[in-house]
LOMARMI-170076 format. One record per residue (C-alpha): residue in one letter; residue number from 1; chain; x, y, z. Coordinates in steps of 0.02 Angstrom, whole numbers, plus 32768, in hexadecimal, padded with zeros to 4 digits. Layout:
<pts>
+--------+-------+-------+------+------+------+
| drenro | zator | marza |   c1 |   c2 |   c3 |
+--------+-------+-------+------+------+------+
|      A |   NUM |     A |    X |    Y |    Z |
...
+--------+-------+-------+------+------+------+
</pts>
This chain:
<pts>
+--------+-------+-------+------+------+------+
| drenro | zator | marza |   c1 |   c2 |   c3 |
+--------+-------+-------+------+------+------+
|      X |     1 |     A | 603C | ACAD | CAF3 |
|      X |     2 |     A | 60BD | AD05 | CB4A |
|      X |     3 |     A | 6105 | AD7F | CB0B |
|      X |     4 |     A | 61D3 | ADBA | CB48 |
|      X |     5 |     A | 6239 | AE72 | CB2C |
|      X |     6 |     A | 62E6 | ADE8 | CB21 |
|      X |     7 |     A | 6321 | AD51 | CB35 |
|      X |     8 |     A | 635F | AD63 | CBFA |
|      X |     9 |     A | 62CD | AD21 | CC36 |
|      X |    10 |     A | 62DA | AC73 | CBC9 |
|      X |    11 |     A | 6386 | AC6C | CBFE |
|      X |    12 |     A | 6365 | AC89 | CCAB |
|      X |    13 |     A | 62D0 | AC00 | CCB3 |
|      X |    14 |     A | 6343 | AB7D | CC54 |
|      X |    15 |     A | 63EC | ABA7 | CCC3 |
|      X |    16 |     A | 6428 | ABB1 | CC07 |
|      X |    17 |     A | 64F7 | ABC9 | CBF5 |
|      X |    18 |     A | 6552 | AC53 | CB85 |
|      X |    19 |     A | 6548 | AC09 | CB0A |
|      X |    20 |     A | 6481 | ABB4 | CB0D |
|      X |    21 |     A | 646D | AC7D | CB30 |
|      X |    22 |     A | 64B3 | ACB3 | CA97 |
|      X |    23 |     A | 6448 | AC16 | CA4A |
|      X |    24 |     A | 639D | AC65 | CA91 |
|      X |    25 |     A | 63BC | AD21 | CA53 |
|      X |    26 |     A | 63E3 | ACD7 | C9A6 |
|      X |    27 |     A | 6335 | AC78 | C9B6 |
|      X |    28 |     A | 6309 | AD19 | CA04 |
|      X |    29 |     A | 6319 | AD9B | C97D |
|      X |    30 |     A | 62E6 | AD18 | C8FB |
|      X |    31 |     A | 6239 | AD10 | C94B |
|      X |    32 |     A | 621B | ADD4 | C949 |
|      X |    33 |     A | 617D | ADF5 | C8CC |
|      X |    34 |     A | 613F | AEB2 | C8AB |
|      X |    35 |     A | 60D3 | AEC5 | C948 |
|      X |    36 |     A | 6143 | AE83 | C9CE |
|      X |    37 |     A | 61C1 | AE13 | CA0C |
|      X |    38 |     A | 616D | AD5E | CA30 |
|      X |    39 |     A | 61AA | ACB2 | CA1D |
|      X |    40 |     A | 612B | AC31 | CA05 |
|      X |    41 |     A | 6137 | ABA1 | CA8C |
|      X |    42 |     A | 6162 | AB37 | C9F3 |
|      X |    43 |     A | 61F1 | AB9C | C9E9 |
|      X |    44 |     A | 620F | AB75 | CAC1 |
|      X |    45 |     A | 6207 | AAD3 | CA9E |
|      X |    46 |     A | 628C | AAD7 | CA0A |
|      X |    47 |     A | 62F8 | AB23 | CA88 |
|      X |    48 |     A | 62BE | AAC2 | CB19 |
|      X |    49 |     A | 62EA | AA17 | CABE |
|      X |    50 |     A | 6396 | AA60 | CA64 |
|      X |    51 |     A | 63CD | AA9F | CB1C |
|      X |    52 |     A | 63B2 | AA04 | CB76 |
|      X |    53 |     A | 63EA | A96D | CB2F |
|      X |    54 |     A | 6389 | A8D9 | CB5C |
|      X |    55 |     A | 63B7 | A85D | CBEA |
|      X |    56 |     A | 6390 | A7E0 | CB6A |
|      X |    57 |     A | 640B | A805 | CADF |
|      X |    58 |     A | 649C | A80F | CB8F |
|      X |    59 |     A | 646F | A759 | CBB3 |
|      X |    60 |     A | 6469 | A70A | CB10 |
|      X |    61 |     A | 651E | A775 | CAF5 |
|      X |    62 |     A | 6554 | A73C | CB9B |
|      X |    63 |     A | 652B | A68D | CB89 |
|      X |    64 |     A | 6565 | A672 | CAEA |
|      X |    65 |     A | 6604 | A6C9 | CB0C |
|      X |    66 |     A | 6624 | A66C | CB84 |
|      X |    67 |     A | 6609 | A5A1 | CB27 |
|      X |    68 |     A | 6687 | A5DA | CA98 |
|      X |    69 |     A | 6701 | A614 | CB26 |
|      X |    70 |     A | 66C8 | A571 | CB7C |
|      X |    71 |     A | 66FE | A518 | CADB |
|      X |    72 |     A | 679E | A57B | CAB7 |
|      X |    73 |     A | 67DF | A557 | CB7C |
|      X |    74 |     A | 67B3 | A48A | CB60 |
|      X |    75 |     A | 67F5 | A48C | CAAB |
|      X |    76 |     A | 68A9 | A4EF | CAEF |
|      X |    77 |     A | 68AE | A47B | CB89 |
|      X |    78 |     A | 68A5 | A3D4 | CB17 |
|      X |    79 |     A | 690A | A41B | CA88 |
|      X |    80 |     A | 697D | A446 | CB01 |
|      X |    81 |     A | 6989 | A3A5 | CB72 |
|      X |    82 |     A | 6A14 | A310 | CB71 |
|      X |    83 |     A | 69F4 | A2B5 | CACA |
|      X |    84 |     A | 6A30 | A293 | CA2D |
|      X |    85 |     A | 6A49 | A33A | C9C4 |
|      X |    86 |     A | 69FC | A32F | C940 |
|      X |    87 |     A | 6962 | A31D | C987 |
|      X |    88 |     A | 697C | A3D0 | C9EC |
|      X |    89 |     A | 69A1 | A414 | C958 |
|      X |    90 |     A | 690E | A3BF | C900 |
|      X |    91 |     A | 68B0 | A419 | C98F |
|      X |    92 |     A | 68E2 | A4B7 | C98E |
|      X |    93 |     A | 68DE | A4C0 | C8D0 |
|      X |    94 |     A | 681C | A48B | C8D1 |
|      X |    95 |     A | 67F2 | A4FF | C96D |
|      X |    96 |     A | 6819 | A59B | C8FC |
|      X |    97 |     A | 67CD | A54C | C851 |
|      X |    98 |     A | 6737 | A526 | C8BC |
|      X |    99 |     A | 6720 | A5C9 | C901 |
|      X |   100 |     A | 6763 | A63C | C873 |
|      X |   101 |     A | 66C5 | A5D6 | C7FD |
|      X |   102 |     A | 6646 | A5E8 | C894 |
|      X |   103 |     A | 667B | A6AD | C89A |
|      X |   104 |     A | 6664 | A6BB | C7DD |
|      X |   105 |     A | 65D5 | A66A | C7C1 |
|      X |   106 |     A | 6581 | A6CD | C851 |
|      X |   107 |     A | 65B3 | A768 | C809 |
|      X |   108 |     A | 657B | A73C | C75F |
|      X |   109 |     A | 64D5 | A6FA | C795 |
|      X |   110 |     A | 64BD | A7AF | C7EA |
|      X |   111 |     A | 64F6 | A804 | C760 |
|      X |   112 |     A | 6462 | A79D | C70A |
|      X |   113 |     A | 63DD | A7C0 | C775 |
|      X |   114 |     A | 63FE | A86D | C798 |
|      X |   115 |     A | 6423 | A8B5 | C6DA |
|      X |   116 |     A | 63D9 | A964 | C6FE |
|      X |   117 |     A | 6441 | A97C | C79D |
|      X |   118 |     A | 64C9 | AA25 | C794 |
|      X |   119 |     A | 6526 | A9A0 | C7DF |
|      X |   120 |     A | 6510 | A91E | C75A |
|      X |   121 |     A | 65B5 | A934 | C6E9 |
|      X |   122 |     A | 6628 | A926 | C7A4 |
|      X |   123 |     A | 65CC | A85F | C79E |
|      X |   124 |     A | 65EF | A851 | C6F5 |
|      X |   125 |     A | 66A5 | A882 | C706 |
|      X |   126 |     A | 66B9 | A821 | C79D |
|      X |   127 |     A | 6676 | A76B | C764 |
|      X |   128 |     A | 66E1 | A78D | C6B8 |
|      X |   129 |     A | 678D | A7A4 | C722 |
|      X |   130 |     A | 6769 | A71A | C78F |
|      X |   131 |     A | 6745 | A6B0 | C718 |
|      X |   132 |     A | 67D0 | A6CA | C6BE |
|      X |   133 |     A | 6837 | A6C0 | C766 |
|      X |   134 |     A | 67DB | A5F6 | C782 |
|      X |   135 |     A | 680A | A5DD | C6B6 |
|      X |   136 |     A | 68C1 | A605 | C6F1 |
|      X |   137 |     A | 68A5 | A58F | C7AB |
|      X |   138 |     A | 6866 | A4EE | C746 |
|      X |   139 |     A | 68FE | A503 | C6C9 |
|      X |   140 |     A | 6977 | A50F | C777 |
|      X |   141 |     A | 6901 | A48B | C7CC |
|      X |   142 |     A | 6928 | A409 | C734 |
|      X |   143 |     A | 69DC | A438 | C71E |
|      X |   144 |     A | 69FF | A42C | C7D1 |
|      X |   145 |     A | 69A7 | A378 | C7EA |
|      X |   146 |     A | 6979 | A322 | C751 |
|      X |   147 |     A | 6A39 | A34F | C6FD |
|      X |   148 |     A | 6A8F | A364 | C7A9 |
|      X |   149 |     A | 6AF1 | A3F2 | C772 |
|      X |   150 |     A | 6B33 | A451 | C814 |
|      X |   151 |     A | 6B19 | A523 | C7CB |
|      X |   152 |     A | 6AE4 | A4F6 | C710 |
|      X |   153 |     A | 6AF9 | A568 | C696 |
|      X |   154 |     A | 6A4E | A5D4 | C688 |
|      X |   155 |     A | 6A49 | A61E | C5E5 |
|      X |   156 |     A | 699F | A615 | C5A7 |
|      X |   157 |     A | 6969 | A605 | C663 |
|      X |   158 |     A | 69BF | A6B7 | C66F |
|      X |   159 |     A | 693B | A701 | C5FB |
|      X |   160 |     A | 68A1 | A6BF | C661 |
|      X |   161 |     A | 68EA | A6F5 | C702 |
|      X |   162 |     A | 68FD | A7A7 | C6C4 |
|      X |   163 |     A | 684F | A7AF | C69B |
|      X |   164 |     A | 6837 | A7E0 | C758 |
|      X |   165 |     A | 687F | A87A | C765 |
|      X |   166 |     A | 686C | A8B9 | C6C3 |
|      X |   167 |     A | 67A4 | A8AF | C6E5 |
|      X |   168 |     A | 67BA | A8BA | C7B8 |
|      X |   169 |     A | 6805 | A94E | C7A5 |
|      X |   170 |     A | 6784 | A9C4 | C73F |
|      X |   171 |     A | 6706 | A958 | C7AE |
|      X |   172 |     A | 6751 | A993 | C855 |
|      X |   173 |     A | 6768 | AA3B | C7FA |
|      X |   174 |     A | 6697 | AA52 | C7D3 |
|      X |   175 |     A | 665F | AA21 | C874 |
|      X |   176 |     A | 66D7 | AA77 | C8D9 |
|      X |   177 |     A | 6690 | AB1B | C84E |
|      X |   178 |     A | 65E8 | AAE9 | C876 |
|      X |   179 |     A | 6615 | AAF4 | C954 |
|      X |   180 |     A | 6651 | AB98 | C934 |
|      X |   181 |     A | 66FF | AB70 | C95C |
|      X |   182 |     A | 6738 | ABC1 | C8A8 |
|      X |   183 |     A | 6708 | AC81 | C8A8 |
|      X |   184 |     A | 679B | ACB0 | C83F |
|      X |   185 |     A | 67B6 | AC39 | C7B5 |
|      X |   186 |     A | 6853 | AC85 | C768 |
|      X |   187 |     A | 688F | AC8F | C810 |
|      X |   188 |     A | 6868 | ABE2 | C83D |
|      X |   189 |     A | 68B0 | ABA5 | C789 |
|      X |   190 |     A | 6951 | ABEA | C7B5 |
|      X |   191 |     A | 6945 | ABAB | C857 |
|      X |   192 |     A | 6939 | AB00 | C802 |
|      X |   193 |     A | 69B1 | AB00 | C795 |
|      X |   194 |     A | 6A43 | AB37 | C827 |
|      X |   195 |     A | 6A05 | AA86 | C891 |
|      X |   196 |     A | 6A15 | AA27 | C80B |
|      X |   197 |     A | 6ACA | AA73 | C7D4 |
|      X |   198 |     A | 6AFE | AA5C | C893 |
|      X |   199 |     A | 6AAC | A9A9 | C88B |
|      X |   200 |     A | 6B15 | A973 | C7FB |
|      X |   201 |     A | 6BBF | A9C9 | C84C |
|      X |   202 |     A | 6B9C | A982 | C8F7 |
|      X |   203 |     A | 6B6A | A8DF | C8AF |
|      X |   204 |     A | 6C1A | A8DA | C837 |
|      X |   205 |     A | 6C74 | A91C | C8CD |
|      X |   206 |     A | 6C39 | A88A | C93F |
|      X |   207 |     A | 6C57 | A800 | C8C1 |
|      X |   208 |     A | 6D17 | A83F | C894 |
|      X |   209 |     A | 6D3C | A846 | C954 |
|      X |   210 |     A | 6CEB | A7AB | C982 |
|      X |   211 |     A | 6D21 | A744 | C8F5 |
|      X |   212 |     A | 6D9F | A725 | C86C |
|      X |   213 |     A | 6D2D | A785 | C7F6 |
|      X |   214 |     A | 6D34 | A72C | C732 |
|      X |   215 |     A | 6D09 | A783 | C6A7 |
|      X |   216 |     A | 6C9A | A71A | C645 |
|      X |   217 |     A | 6BE0 | A74F | C605 |
|      X |   218 |     A | 6BA0 | A6D0 | C674 |
|      X |   219 |     A | 6BF1 | A73E | C6FE |
|      X |   220 |     A | 6BA9 | A7EC | C6D0 |
|      X |   221 |     A | 6B07 | A786 | C6C5 |
|      X |   222 |     A | 6B0B | A75F | C772 |
|      X |   223 |     A | 6B33 | A7FC | C7B3 |
|      X |   224 |     A | 6A8B | A85F | C75C |
|      X |   225 |     A | 6A35 | A7D5 | C7C4 |
|      X |   226 |     A | 6A57 | A838 | C87A |
|      X |   227 |     A | 6A5E | A8D7 | C82E |
|      X |   228 |     A | 69B9 | A8C5 | C7FA |
|      X |   229 |     A | 6979 | A874 | C88A |
|      X |   230 |     A | 69BF | A91E | C8EC |
|      X |   231 |     A | 6938 | A982 | C87A |
|      X |   232 |     A | 68B7 | A916 | C8A4 |
|      X |   233 |     A | 68C3 | A92E | C940 |
|      X |   234 |     A | 68D3 | A9E6 | C94D |
|      X |   235 |     A | 684B | A9F5 | C8CB |
|      X |   236 |     A | 67D6 | A995 | C932 |
|      X |   237 |     A | 6800 | A9FA | C9E1 |
|      X |   238 |     A | 67F0 | AA8C | C99B |
|      X |   239 |     A | 673B | AA96 | C9ED |
|      X |   240 |     A | 678E | AA89 | CA92 |
|      X |   241 |     A | 67DF | AB11 | CA82 |
|      X |   242 |     A | 674B | AB8D | CA67 |
|      X |   243 |     A | 66E7 | AB37 | CAFF |
|      X |   244 |     A | 6695 | AABF | CA95 |
|      X |   245 |     A | 66B2 | AA45 | CB08 |
|      X |   246 |     A | 6615 | A9A9 | CACF |
|      X |   247 |     A | 6648 | A8DA | CAD8 |
|      X |   248 |     A | 6663 | A8D5 | CA15 |
|      X |   249 |     A | 66E8 | A95E | CA18 |
|      X |   250 |     A | 6749 | A8FD | CAAD |
|      X |   251 |     A | 673E | A856 | CA62 |
|      X |   252 |     A | 6782 | A88E | C9BE |
|      X |   253 |     A | 6815 | A8DA | CA0E |
|      X |   254 |     A | 6837 | A85A | CA62 |
|      X |   255 |     A | 682B | A7CE | C9DD |
|      X |   256 |     A | 687C | A841 | C97D |
|      X |   257 |     A | 6913 | A864 | C9FB |
|      X |   258 |     A | 6924 | A793 | CA1A |
|      X |   259 |     A | 6932 | A77F | C949 |
|      X |   260 |     A | 69B2 | A803 | C955 |
|      X |   261 |     A | 6A17 | A798 | C9D2 |
|      X |   262 |     A | 69FC | A6F7 | C982 |
|      X |   263 |     A | 6A39 | A751 | C8C6 |
|      X |   264 |     A | 6AD9 | A793 | C939 |
|      X |   265 |     A | 6AF9 | A6EA | C977 |
|      X |   266 |     A | 6AE7 | A696 | C8BF |
|      X |   267 |     A | 6B51 | A712 | C851 |
|      X |   268 |     A | 6BEA | A702 | C8D8 |
|      X |   269 |     A | 6BDD | A641 | C8A2 |
|      X |   270 |     A | 6BCB | A631 | C814 |
|      X |   271 |     A | 6C5B | A6B7 | C7E7 |
|      X |   272 |     A | 6CCB | A655 | C84F |
|      X |   273 |     A | 6D51 | A5D3 | C809 |
|      X |   274 |     A | 6D33 | A540 | C82B |
|      X |   275 |     A | 6C90 | A544 | C8A0 |
|      X |   276 |     A | 6C34 | A4AA | C898 |
|      X |   277 |     A | 6B82 | A4EB | C8BD |
|      X |   278 |     A | 6B16 | A549 | C937 |
|      X |   279 |     A | 6B2A | A53C | C9DD |
|      X |   280 |     A | 6AAE | A51C | CA59 |
|      X |   281 |     A | 6A45 | A59F | CA8A |
|      X |   282 |     A | 6A58 | A613 | C9EE |
|      X |   283 |     A | 69CB | A5E4 | C98A |
|      X |   284 |     A | 694F | A5FA | CA4C |
|      X |   285 |     A | 693D | A6CE | CA07 |
|      X |   286 |     A | 68F0 | A688 | C96A |
|      X |   287 |     A | 6872 | A61B | C9C2 |
|      X |   288 |     A | 6856 | A6BD | CA26 |
|      X |   289 |     A | 6846 | A716 | C989 |
|      X |   290 |     A | 67CB | A6BA | C93F |
|      X |   291 |     A | 676F | A694 | C9E3 |
|      X |   292 |     A | 674A | A737 | CA0B |
|      X |   293 |     A | 6715 | A757 | C938 |
|      X |   294 |     A | 6681 | A6DB | C96C |
|      X |   295 |     A | 6661 | A73D | CA12 |
|      X |   296 |     A | 6654 | A7D4 | C99D |
|      X |   297 |     A | 65F0 | A784 | C8F8 |
|      X |   298 |     A | 6579 | A743 | C99E |
|      X |   299 |     A | 656D | A7F8 | C9ED |
|      X |   300 |     A | 6541 | A847 | C93C |
|      X |   301 |     A | 64BD | A7C8 | C920 |
|      X |   302 |     A | 645A | A7B7 | C9CA |
|      X |   303 |     A | 6402 | A84D | C9D2 |
|      X |   304 |     A | 63CF | A84F | C92C |
|      X |   305 |     A | 636D | A7AB | C957 |
|      X |   306 |     A | 634D | A7C6 | CA17 |
|      X |   307 |     A | 6339 | A8A6 | CA10 |
|      X |   308 |     A | 62A4 | A870 | C991 |
|      X |   309 |     A | 624A | A7FD | C9F8 |
|      X |   310 |     A | 6227 | A86E | CA5D |
|      X |   311 |     A | 615D | A894 | CA5E |
|      X |   312 |     A | 6137 | A953 | CA1E |
|      X |   313 |     A | 60B6 | A959 | CA9C |
|      X |   314 |     A | 6131 | A93C | CB37 |
|      X |   315 |     A | 619A | A9C0 | CADB |
|      X |   316 |     A | 60FE | AA33 | CAC7 |
|      X |   317 |     A | 60CD | AA1A | CB8B |
|      X |   318 |     A | 6175 | AA49 | CBBF |
|      X |   319 |     A | 6161 | AAE6 | CB76 |
|      X |   320 |     A | 60C0 | AB0B | CBA0 |
|      X |   321 |     A | 60F5 | AAE9 | CC63 |
|      X |   322 |     A | 6188 | AB57 | CC45 |
|      X |   323 |     A | 6128 | ABD3 | CC05 |
|      X |   324 |     A | 60AF | ABEC | CC99 |
|      X |   325 |     A | 6153 | ABE7 | CCFD |
|      X |   326 |     A | 617F | AC75 | CCA5 |
|      X |   327 |     A | 60F7 | ACE9 | CCCF |
|      X |   328 |     A | 60E9 | ACAC | CD87 |
|      X |   329 |     A | 619A | ACBB | CD9D |
|      X |   330 |     A | 61C1 | AD64 | CD4E |
|      X |   331 |     A | 61B4 | ADCD | CDDC |
|      X |   332 |     A | 6235 | AD68 | CE64 |
|      X |   333 |     A | 62AF | AD70 | CDC0 |
|      X |   334 |     A | 62A3 | AE32 | CDC5 |
|      X |   335 |     A | 6257 | AE3A | CD21 |
|      X |   336 |     A | 61D5 | AEB2 | CCEB |
|      X |   337 |     A | 612B | AE4F | CC9A |
|      X |   338 |     A | 615A | AE5D | CBD3 |
|      X |   339 |     A | 609C | AE43 | CBA4 |
|      X |   340 |     A | 6059 | AEEE | CB72 |
|      X |   341 |     A | 5FE6 | AF56 | CBD3 |
|      X |   342 |     A | 5F26 | AF1B | CBB5 |
|      X |   343 |     A | 5EBC | AFAD | CB5C |
|      X |   344 |     A | 5E4A | AFFB | CBB2 |
|      X |   345 |     A | 5DA4 | B021 | CB4B |
+--------+-------+-------+------+------+------+
</pts>
């Protein structure tokens, strides 16, 4: 057992970043007792496991993400290949529906398995939002392909589609708050409102300049699609602005950016008189979005399965090795021996 007068020795041994150093300092403060400042080996084990993600997790996430990217690429190549237009539409629409359904299912399973987790509600809201988006996409796919309507009047489909921003915005907000990206809540809320207003004004101006905007109710509903997508992309990217650059944040930001681009194309087409359908390539952003949601769902679920399979013996062994190295490397690091001097009778 080794006692520490500060957390600096642990940080030096683990080669911690600034964020990890702050976490270690908090652990050190919480572990202090009345007689000293001892940090138990079990707590060191938790720090080691938290600060050094499992290589198995990284490999699993890379393999699954690569497989989904390959599936998406093949779907795009086949869908855009010369051939029947109806076949291409069906392939692209079905791929979006499939990826959205898979993502919603994975988030739902993850939320059920981790009901006591602090981010449990994030997975629940993402599952509901993506499930609603999948229902809206199913409505679109049937109307677009079975009834051969180039631009279906969504009506009820709009309600299902709008479940995504209604649920995903608070989910992403809670996730950003958990990562420390939201420190001043009133300021952050004011910023979010300003982003929403700017997004709506930008969308309306862009649509008005790009097409002969019609003032029907359906047109106003369509304008809200890119507006909410821009807000989603902004909230998803908030952790990046505060140096919280993790893989899931990047995937979410890219996915909602793709959704925003395709929503802009969709609203321009739907608000233009005489539009005969969506041009080829405008739906690729939707495909990127659904694929990114699949990757985000996989990243959320993989740590629960992979990290839990690491045996306690392996973690305890790493902690003991680290404790021994700390006692031998303390003089070399310029840190005095923190152990209290032995009492001489």
